[in-house]
Each structure stands twice: as structure tokens, then as C-alpha cells.
C-alpha positions as CSV (number, residue, x, y, z in Angstrom):
1,M,87.0,115.2,111.0
2,T,87.7,111.5,110.5
3,A,90.2,110.1,112.9
4,K,93.4,108.8,111.3
5,P,93.7,105.0,111.5
6,L,97.3,105.0,112.7
7,A,97.0,107.8,115.3
8,G,99.2,107.0,118.3
9,W,101.5,104.5,116.6
10,R,105.3,105.0,116.6
11,V,106.7,102.7,114.0
12,L,110.3,101.7,113.2
13,V,110.9,101.6,109.4
14,P,114.0,99.4,109.0
15,R,115.1,100.6,105.5
16,G,116.1,104.0,104.2
17,G,116.3,105.5,100.7
18,P,113.3,106.2,98.5
19,W,111.6,103.1,99.9
20,G,111.9,104.2,103.5
21,D,110.7,107.7,102.6
22,S,107.6,106.4,100.8
23,V,106.7,104.1,103.7
24,A,107.3,106.9,106.2
25,A,105.0,109.1,104.1
26,R,102.2,106.5,104.2
27,L,102.5,106.1,107.9
28,R,102.5,109.8,108.5
29,A,99.4,110.2,106.3
30,G,97.7,107.7,108.5
31,G,98.6,109.6,111.7
32,A,101.6,107.5,112.8
33,T,105.1,108.7,113.8
34,P,107.6,106.9,111.6
35,V,111.2,106.4,112.7
36,I,113.4,105.6,109.8
37,A,116.3,103.6,111.1
38,P,118.0,101.4,108.4
39,L,119.2,98.1,109.8
40,I,120.7,96.9,106.5
41,N,122.5,98.4,103.6
42,F,123.8,97.2,100.3
43,A,127.3,96.9,98.9
44,P,128.5,96.3,95.3
45,T,128.9,92.8,94.0
46,E,132.3,91.4,94.4
47,D,132.2,90.3,90.7
48,K,131.6,93.7,89.0
49,A,133.0,92.4,85.7
50,A,130.3,89.7,85.5
51,L,127.5,92.2,86.2
52,E,128.8,94.7,83.7
53,Q,129.1,92.1,81.0
54,A,125.6,90.9,81.7
55,L,124.3,94.5,81.4
56,R,126.1,94.9,78.1
57,D,124.5,91.7,76.9
58,L,121.1,92.9,78.1
59,A,121.5,96.2,76.1
60,D,122.5,94.2,73.1
61,G,119.2,92.3,73.2
62,R,120.6,88.9,74.0
63,F,117.9,88.0,76.6
64,H,114.2,87.4,76.0
65,W,113.5,88.1,79.7
66,L,115.0,90.0,82.6
67,T,113.8,89.0,86.1
68,V,114.0,91.5,88.9
69,T,113.4,90.3,92.5
70,S,114.0,93.4,94.5
71,A,113.8,97.2,94.5
72,T,117.5,97.2,95.2
73,T,118.2,95.5,91.9
74,V,116.3,98.4,90.3
75,D,118.8,100.8,92.0
76,V,121.7,98.8,90.5
77,L,120.2,98.9,87.0
78,Y,119.6,102.7,87.4
79,S,123.0,103.4,88.8
80,Y,124.6,101.7,85.8
81,G,122.3,103.4,83.3
82,A,121.3,99.9,82.1
83,R,119.3,99.9,78.9
84,I,116.5,97.3,78.4
85,P,115.7,97.0,74.7
86,E,112.1,96.7,73.5
87,G,112.5,93.1,72.6
88,T,113.4,92.1,76.2
89,K,110.5,91.6,78.6
90,V,110.8,92.4,82.3
91,A,109.3,90.3,85.1
92,A,109.0,91.9,88.6
93,V,108.6,89.7,91.7
94,G,105.9,92.0,93.2
95,E,104.2,95.4,93.3
96,T,107.0,97.2,95.2
97,T,109.6,96.1,92.7
98,A,107.3,96.9,89.7
99,T,106.7,100.4,91.1
100,A,110.4,100.9,91.5
101,L,111.1,99.9,87.9
102,Q,108.4,102.2,86.6
103,A,109.6,105.1,88.7
104,V,112.9,105.1,86.9
105,G,111.5,104.6,83.4
106,Y,111.6,100.8,82.9
107,G,108.6,98.9,81.6
108,V,107.1,95.9,83.4
109,D,105.6,93.0,81.5
110,L,104.8,90.5,84.3
111,V,104.0,90.7,88.0
112,P,102.7,87.6,89.8
113,D,98.9,87.8,90.3
114,T,99.0,86.5,93.9
115,D,102.2,84.9,95.0
116,N,104.8,87.7,95.2
117,S,107.8,85.4,95.6
118,A,110.5,83.9,93.5
119,A,108.5,80.7,93.3
120,G,105.4,82.5,92.3
121,L,107.3,84.5,89.7
122,A,108.8,81.2,88.3
123,R,105.4,79.5,88.0
124,Q,103.8,82.4,86.2
125,L,106.8,82.9,83.8
126,L,106.8,79.2,83.0
127,A,103.1,79.3,82.2
128,L,103.8,82.1,79.7
129,E,107.0,80.6,78.2
130,P,106.7,76.9,77.5
131,E,109.5,77.1,74.9
132,P,113.1,77.6,76.0
133,R,114.1,81.3,76.3
134,R,117.3,83.1,77.3
135,I,116.7,84.7,80.7
136,L,118.8,87.1,82.8
137,T,118.2,86.7,86.6
138,L,119.7,89.5,88.7
139,R,119.8,88.7,92.4
140,S,121.4,89.5,95.8
141,E,124.4,87.5,97.1
142,I,122.3,85.8,99.8
143,A,119.2,85.1,97.7
144,K,118.3,81.4,97.4
145,P,118.4,80.3,93.7
146,V,114.7,79.4,93.7
147,L,113.8,81.3,90.5
148,T,117.0,80.3,88.7
149,D,116.7,76.6,89.5
150,A,113.0,76.5,88.5
151,L,113.7,78.1,85.1
152,I,116.7,75.9,84.4
153,A,114.7,72.8,85.4
154,A,112.1,73.8,82.8
155,G,114.7,74.0,80.0
156,H,115.4,77.7,79.9
157,D,118.9,79.2,79.2
158,V,119.4,81.1,82.4
159,H,122.2,83.5,83.2
160,S,122.2,84.3,86.9
161,V,124.3,87.2,88.1
162,V,124.8,88.7,91.6
163,A,123.8,92.4,91.5
164,Y,124.6,93.4,95.1
165,R,125.5,92.2,98.6
166,T,123.4,92.8,101.8
167,V,125.3,94.0,104.9
168,G,124.0,94.8,108.4
169,V,124.0,98.3,109.8
170,P,124.0,99.0,113.5
171,A,120.9,100.8,114.6
172,P,121.5,104.5,115.6
173,E,121.7,105.0,119.4
174,R,118.4,106.9,119.6
175,A,116.4,104.2,117.7
176,H,118.0,101.5,119.7
177,R,117.1,103.2,123.0
178,D,113.5,103.8,121.8
179,V,113.0,100.1,120.9
180,L,114.4,98.9,124.2
181,N,112.4,101.3,126.4
182,G,109.1,100.5,124.6
183,R,108.7,103.8,122.9
184,I,108.5,102.1,119.5
185,N,105.0,100.5,119.2
186,A,105.7,98.5,116.1
187,I,108.7,97.2,114.1
188,L,108.2,96.6,110.4
189,V,110.0,93.4,109.1
190,T,110.3,93.5,105.4
191,S,112.7,90.7,104.6
192,G,114.5,87.8,106.1
193,S,117.7,89.9,106.3
194,V,115.9,92.6,108.2
195,A,114.5,89.9,110.6
196,E,118.0,88.7,111.3
197,Q,119.2,92.2,112.1
198,V,116.2,92.9,114.4
199,R,116.9,89.6,116.2
200,E,120.6,90.4,116.5
201,Q,120.4,94.0,117.4
202,F,117.4,94.0,119.7
203,P,117.7,90.7,121.7
204,V,115.2,92.0,124.3
205,I,112.1,93.7,122.8
206,P,109.3,94.7,125.2
207,E,106.3,92.3,124.9
208,E,104.0,95.2,124.1
209,T,105.9,96.0,120.9
210,I,104.2,94.6,117.7
211,I,106.6,92.9,115.3
212,A,104.9,93.0,111.9
213,A,106.0,91.0,108.8
214,I,105.3,92.2,105.3
215,G,103.9,88.8,104.2
216,P,103.7,85.1,105.0
217,R,107.0,84.2,103.4
218,T,108.8,87.0,105.4
219,A,107.1,85.7,108.6
220,R,108.5,82.2,107.9
221,D,112.0,83.7,107.3
222,A,111.7,85.6,110.6
223,N,110.6,82.6,112.6
224,A,113.5,80.7,111.1
225,A,115.8,83.5,112.4
226,G,114.3,83.2,115.9
227,L,112.3,86.4,115.7
228,P,108.7,86.0,116.8
229,I,106.1,87.7,114.6
230,H,102.9,89.1,116.0
231,L,101.2,90.4,112.9
232,V,101.5,89.2,109.3
233,A,100.2,91.2,106.3
234,P,98.1,89.0,104.0
235,R,99.9,90.2,100.9
236,Q,103.6,90.9,100.3
237,S,103.2,94.7,99.9
238,V,103.7,97.8,102.0
239,E,100.0,98.8,101.6
240,S,98.9,95.4,103.0
241,L,101.3,95.7,105.9
242,I,100.2,99.2,106.9
243,D,96.5,98.3,106.6
244,A,97.1,95.3,108.9
245,L,98.7,97.6,111.4
246,A,95.8,100.0,111.2
247,D,93.3,97.2,111.9
248,I,94.6,96.6,115.5
249,P,94.7,98.9,118.5
250,V,97.9,100.7,119.6
251,P,99.5,98.5,122.3
252,P,99.8,100.0,125.8
253,S,103.1,101.8,126.4
254,S,105.6,100.6,129.0
255,A,106.0,102.7,132.1
256,E,109.4,103.8,130.9
257,A,108.0,104.9,127.5
258,R,105.2,106.8,129.3
259,A,107.8,108.8,131.2
260,I,109.3,110.2,127.9
261,P,107.7,113.4,126.6
262,E,105.6,112.8,123.5
263,T,106.4,114.2,120.1
264,T,103.8,115.3,117.6
265,P,102.2,112.5,115.5
266,T,103.5,114.0,112.3
267,E,107.1,114.1,113.2
268,V,109.5,111.9,111.2
269,V,112.6,111.0,113.1
270,R,115.3,111.1,110.5
271,I,118.1,108.5,110.9
272,P,121.1,108.3,108.5
273,D,119.9,107.0,105.1
274,A,120.4,103.7,103.4
275,A,119.4,102.0,100.2
276,T,116.2,100.0,99.6
277,E,116.0,96.3,100.4
278,D,114.9,93.0,99.0
279,D,111.1,92.7,98.9
280,R,110.9,89.2,97.6
């Protein structure tokens, strides 16, 4: 029987909801023990009236394009029952966001070929649309206006609306203890906001623990937040992140971690759920 590439790994998944469940399933299939411990959650926008009006305008066909830069934005669209008419094209920042859109029945017309970032999405959209278009950009409260600014600078009529806010969530006691005692072999960092929470909530992480970033841009955001990154996925996708983890050996456990009885490699430690997070 072929050995599973992630056998022996115990991995902290810092987001919950469908995204966290899907990542846990991939880890478990590779032989790892995932620990789902959401460090961030999402709150409604403080300007619901603006969002609701934008979604009405979207349903009325007033936009040529809708840009979606996170799976969380997909959750917002779905929760409002947002209708995207056939005449409106949808641009997703990356594979994770595109999959989330398709999973709830929305079509996707554009995903950047290589650079799964707001800047990469802007470049590819501008190449497709040299003439001015009316574009709705939905974003998180803390997102930098990279996409919006690039589209406006090129002459497009852009309506930028905050779809949600990101808030930190204290790690459950069990997950916190397992990180500090070295029982967690790897921590997945999937966005700058996750990096900030890891840095804040776990000020002392055992040197054996691998801190893995989902892509180069997230690694830069983590470094800016003061969180050292040991492993960077070459592409901004869950698949690339998990493959990168499988390519390195499981780090040696600390003495404290070795003293804790082992669980089976197929166990998923369930921690209270949360929504999905920005994957830009």
C-alpha cells in the first residue's frame, strides 16, 4: 500500500466553514490530522444599505462586470440571494474563489492565469476591456483598493462596496495549548489577517513548527505583520499549499509534545465553526 504523503503531520487550519472543511478533508486524505481552529470570522458590513442597493443594481443588469476577491464575498452574495444576470460577467481573483462561486451556482468568466491577486486580476481584466465599462467591486473592509484604483485609473466606471468586515476570534484553549506545546507540526497561513492573528495569539511558537503561507503575497503580508514564514506555496491555492507541505519531512516533535498520547491520523479535531476568509 502506498504511504500517504502527509502521514504524521498535525496541521492547524485557521478558518472554518465549508473552506475549512474542504481543507481538512484534503489533509486527512493525505494522512494528516487537521485541527480546525478558526482565528478570524466575518461580520456584516456597517453600511448594509449601500450593499443592498448595489445588489439590486446588479440584479437589474446595471454592471458589465462583477469582481469577487474572496470566498467570503461569495457567502455574502449567496446569503442575500443575489442574482447575477446573464449580461454581467464575473471575475474571480483565484481558483478558490472561482470554485466557491460555482459551488453555489454562479458562473465565472475570468480567473487570472498566473497572478491570483487583486493586481493580477486588474491586469487581466484591463487587457480584456480596453473600453470603459461599469464594474461592481465587492470587497472586505480592510482590503486595499488595489483593484478598484487600477480600474478607475484605466477609465472604468467603478462602484466599490464593502461586503463584510473581518474580526479576530480567540483560539480555543485546546488549539492554543497544542500550538504552544509543539503538538501542532504546521500552521497554515491563508491571508494577511490570519497572519496577524497567529502573530498576536501565539507570540511564542516552537521553532520546530512549520508556518506555511498559501502564496508569495500572503508570505509578504505575514512578514510585514512580524510573522516569520518557513514554507511558501508557489501558487495561491490550497492544493499548492498542501503539496508544498507534503514535499518536506515532518519536523521533530518537542519533548512536551512527545509526552502527549497520540491520536489516530484520521481524526479531525473539531473546533467551533466560522466563515471562510479572504483568499486574495
